[in-house]
N, C-alpha and C positions, 0 to 999 in steps of 0.2 A: 213428339211430347217432349220438351224440353225438361229434364229432370233438375239442373241445377243453372242458376244464372250468378254471373260476375256482374254487377250493375256499372252503369257509367260512370258513377261517382266513387266506386271502389278499387282499391288496389290490393291487389293479392300476390305474396310472393311465398313461395315453397314449391314442396314436391308433392304431387296429389296422384291418389289412384281412384278410379271413377269407374261406375258399371254403366250410368244412364248416360244421357246427350247431356253436353255441356255447352250454355254459351256464354260467352265473353263478351262484354260490352264496355268495361272498363280497361283497367291497367293490371297486365299479369308478368310474373318474372317467375320460372321455375321449369318444372319438370310434371308432364302429365301423362299417366299411363291409362288408357281407356280401353273398353271392349265397344265402344260404340262411337257414335258422331260428335265432334268438335265443330261448335261455330264460332267464328271469330267476326263480330258486330262492326259495322262501317266506321263507329268510333272508337274502336279498340286499337290498343298497341300491347302487343304480346312479344316477349322474348323469351323463348323455350325451346325445349326438348319435348317432343311430342311422338307417343305410341299410341295409334288408335285405329279403327277401323276406315273412318272416313272423315274429312275436315272441309269446311267452307271458310272459304278467307274472302271478309269484306273490309278488314280493317289492314291495318299494320302489323306484319309479323317478321321476325328475325329469330332464325334457331335452324334446328333440325326437325325436320317433319318424317317419321315413317307411319305409312299406313298401307295395309292390306287392301285397300279399297280404292276410293278417287280423292285426289286433291280437286277442288274446285276453287276456282280463284273468281269471284266477280269483277265487274268493271271497276270497281273501289278499292280492288284487293291489291295489295302491295307487299311483298315477298322478296326477303334477301336470306339465302342460306341453302341448306343443303336438302332435297325431299328424295325420299323412296317412296314408289307409289305404285299399286296395280295401275292407275289411270290418274291422267292429268289433263284437267280441262282449265284453259286460261280465257276468259271472256275478253273480248275486245276493250281495251281502256285499262284491262290490270298490268300490272309491273311484276317481273318476275328476274330477278338475279341472284343466280348461284348454279348449283350442281344438279342435274337431274338424273335419277336411275330407275330403271324400272323394277318393279318388286319380283325376285324370282324365288322359289320355294329350294 
């Protein structure tokens, strides 16, 4: 269940802390600290520093991603940056350029 949505025609900038699931379908620039999942929709563009449990990437993302759970890149996903994750799934067709480190306690 998605708790918050950044719509396709929305541009959002800033630093945010969230408790529930966040879906970004528009443009986002800033930082997100969350305890749940972040979903980047196919038409989304995000420049961010992210700390969350999981992330699903279907759009374009640039920045630093740190998740305890998993990063899942969909075929439409495009990621440039640094990833620290417990698990990373890159589906055929997805693009990743950057550094990837596995999470360690």
